[in-house]
Rosetta silent file (secondary structure, phi, psi, omega in degrees, C-alpha in Angstrom):
SEQUENCE: MDEQAVFEKVREILAERLGKGAEGITRESRLNEDLEVDSLDLVDLSMTLEDEYGIDILEGDAADIVTVGDVVKLVLDRVPEREGEAR
SCORE:     score description
SCORE:     0.000 S_00000001
   1 L     0.000  137.303 -175.078 -102.913   39.015   -8.163 S_00000001
   2 L   -84.446  120.602 -177.673 -105.194   41.873   -7.258 S_00000001
   3 H   -60.196  -41.966 -179.032 -108.407   41.939   -9.324 S_00000001
   4 H   -63.221  -40.520  179.049 -108.834   45.713   -8.898 S_00000001
   5 H   -64.725  -39.454  177.352 -105.294   46.351  -10.177 S_00000001
   6 H   -64.803  -44.637  177.946 -105.924   44.177  -13.231 S_00000001
   7 H   -58.431  -46.384 -179.114 -109.198   45.990  -13.916 S_00000001
   8 H   -62.594  -37.317  179.205 -107.536   49.390  -13.650 S_00000001
   9 H   -68.621  -44.826  178.917 -104.761   48.291  -16.038 S_00000001
  10 H   -61.505  -44.354  179.458 -107.227   46.888  -18.583 S_00000001
  11 H   -61.229  -42.685  178.567 -109.312   50.062  -18.304 S_00000001
  12 H   -61.933  -44.317  178.904 -106.218   52.229  -18.770 S_00000001
  13 H   -62.418  -46.917 -178.408 -105.160   50.255  -21.874 S_00000001
  14 H   -63.934  -44.297 -178.920 -108.625   50.419  -23.395 S_00000001
  15 H   -60.980  -43.867  179.621 -109.023   54.137  -22.696 S_00000001
  16 H   -64.036  -48.216 -176.113 -105.667   54.898  -24.287 S_00000001
  17 H   -66.868  -35.232 -174.270 -106.238   52.694  -27.334 S_00000001
  18 H   -96.797   -7.605 -177.981 -109.801   53.845  -27.917 S_00000001
  19 L    66.386   36.701 -179.534 -109.373   57.512  -27.017 S_00000001
  20 L  -116.479  158.674  175.355 -112.101   57.274  -24.376 S_00000001
  21 L   -73.215  132.858 -178.253 -112.187   58.437  -20.786 S_00000001
  22 H   -59.308  -34.408 -176.421 -111.262   55.660  -18.357 S_00000001
  23 H   -63.184  -21.526  177.858 -114.021   56.699  -15.947 S_00000001
  24 H   -87.158    0.694 -179.151 -116.627   55.600  -18.512 S_00000001
  25 L  -106.466  118.670 -179.225 -115.255   52.056  -18.693 S_00000001
  26 L  -116.847  172.853  175.936 -116.679   49.641  -16.131 S_00000001
  27 L   -61.491  -29.816 -177.773 -116.436   45.898  -15.629 S_00000001
  28 L   -84.595   -9.035 -179.855 -119.877   45.610  -17.196 S_00000001
  29 L   -59.767  127.361  176.589 -118.908   47.575  -20.336 S_00000001
  30 E   -84.081  130.018 -174.228 -119.403   45.404  -23.398 S_00000001
  31 L   -58.244  -50.498 -175.375 -116.371   45.570  -25.624 S_00000001
  32 L   -76.293  -55.158 -170.948 -118.198   45.553  -28.943 S_00000001
  33 L   -73.954  -42.715 -175.165 -121.498   47.257  -28.204 S_00000001
  34 L   -88.873  -40.701 -173.413 -120.462   49.824  -25.579 S_00000001
  35 L  -103.558   -5.603  179.520 -116.823   50.511  -26.363 S_00000001
  36 L    57.351   40.672  176.243 -116.871   49.770  -30.101 S_00000001
  37 L   -78.189  124.436  177.326 -113.831   47.467  -29.838 S_00000001
  38 L   -98.618 -178.546 -175.087 -113.244   45.764  -33.178 S_00000001
  39 H   -62.740  -36.333  178.429 -111.247   42.590  -33.873 S_00000001
  40 H   -66.572  -41.210  176.422 -108.035   44.538  -34.434 S_00000001
  41 H   -61.651  -39.557 -179.110 -108.466   46.365  -31.119 S_00000001
  42 H   -66.743  -40.005  176.434 -109.035   43.024  -29.392 S_00000001
  43 H   -63.414  -43.505 -179.976 -105.824   41.550  -30.864 S_00000001
  44 H   -62.804  -43.352  178.833 -103.927   44.659  -29.753 S_00000001
  45 H   -61.908  -44.850 -179.752 -105.398   44.420  -26.253 S_00000001
  46 H   -58.445  -47.152 -178.333 -104.509   40.723  -26.078 S_00000001
  47 H   -64.643  -40.425  179.220 -100.905   41.362  -27.125 S_00000001
  48 H   -63.707  -42.509  178.925 -100.543   44.209  -24.663 S_00000001
  49 H   -68.841  -34.968  176.449 -101.883   42.088  -21.812 S_00000001
  50 H   -60.929  -44.977 -179.811  -99.626   39.193  -22.797 S_00000001
  51 H   -67.374  -42.839 -176.038  -96.624   41.518  -22.560 S_00000001
  52 H   -64.598  -42.013 -172.713  -97.809   43.190  -19.363 S_00000001
  53 H  -109.413   -2.666 -179.883  -98.528   39.975  -17.442 S_00000001
  54 L    64.847   38.680 -178.927  -96.305   37.423  -19.214 S_00000001
  55 L  -117.179  169.600  173.944  -99.277   35.266  -20.172 S_00000001
  56 L  -113.186  128.302  174.673 -100.544   33.648  -23.363 S_00000001
  57 L  -114.883  116.924 -177.804 -103.996   34.504  -24.674 S_00000001
  58 L   -81.456  156.863 -179.080 -105.077   32.149  -27.414 S_00000001
  59 H   -57.203  -37.722  179.246 -107.164   33.223  -30.374 S_00000001
  60 H   -67.453  -26.382  178.847 -110.030   31.041  -29.159 S_00000001
  61 H   -64.457  -37.875 -176.473 -110.012   32.789  -25.779 S_00000001
  62 H   -63.640  -27.587 -178.434 -110.958   36.077  -27.400 S_00000001
  63 L   -65.200  -25.667 -176.474 -114.170   34.563  -28.741 S_00000001
  64 L   -93.841   -0.624 -177.148 -115.493   34.188  -25.164 S_00000001
  65 L   -91.361  118.879  178.977 -114.711   37.781  -24.134 S_00000001
  66 L  -114.994  -42.323 -175.513 -117.780   40.022  -24.103 S_00000001
  67 E  -117.325  169.381  174.029 -117.201   42.505  -21.275 S_00000001
  68 H   -59.372  -40.139  177.847 -114.271   44.250  -19.614 S_00000001
  69 H   -58.721  -36.230  177.760 -114.908   41.966  -16.640 S_00000001
  70 H   -64.542  -37.580  177.718 -114.371   38.963  -18.939 S_00000001
  71 H   -64.049  -46.616  179.408 -110.941   40.360  -19.868 S_00000001
  72 H   -58.641  -46.532 -179.407 -110.047   40.780  -16.192 S_00000001
  73 H   -61.740  -41.622  179.707 -111.174   37.234  -15.438 S_00000001
  74 H   -60.869  -45.557  179.312 -109.145   35.851  -18.327 S_00000001
  75 H   -61.532  -48.433 -179.569 -105.991   37.606  -17.091 S_00000001
  76 H   -60.468  -37.424  179.612 -106.589   36.394  -13.505 S_00000001
  77 H   -68.324  -33.685 -176.465 -107.169   32.855  -14.756 S_00000001
  78 H   -80.932  -38.375 -174.549 -103.938   32.878  -16.763 S_00000001
  79 H   -61.644  -46.137  178.428 -101.561   34.452  -14.226 S_00000001
  80 H   -58.836  -35.536  177.863 -101.864   31.685  -11.573 S_00000001
  81 H   -59.159  -46.521 -178.042 -101.078   29.097  -14.273 S_00000001
  82 H   -66.094  -44.325 -178.970  -97.905   30.941  -15.134 S_00000001
  83 H   -65.299  -36.511  177.612  -96.920   31.507  -11.521 S_00000001
  84 H   -65.265  -33.972 -179.769  -97.556   27.822  -10.783 S_00000001
  85 H   -72.220  -28.742 -174.697  -95.257   26.794  -13.629 S_00000001
  86 H   -76.316  -18.592 -177.446  -92.427   28.989  -12.353 S_00000001
  87 L   -76.974    0.000    0.000  -92.273   27.193   -9.018 S_00000001
């Protein structure tokens, strides 16, 4: 899975949900402090990513997510597990 493609998808989802310009969202953007993502936004993001990539994001996983880069890493970590199971 291409890290840049995942980042662009996460950025697109966040920009749409938050009504912000995608160009202002970087891997280093902090969800809470910089983007003002609240717990409801985070649940929505998780559900959207689950649907998009066919992965499961547990409630405890969200507690470790601070930046957009953390979201990308979580998706990348989950996708190989799923692909490995399908074989």
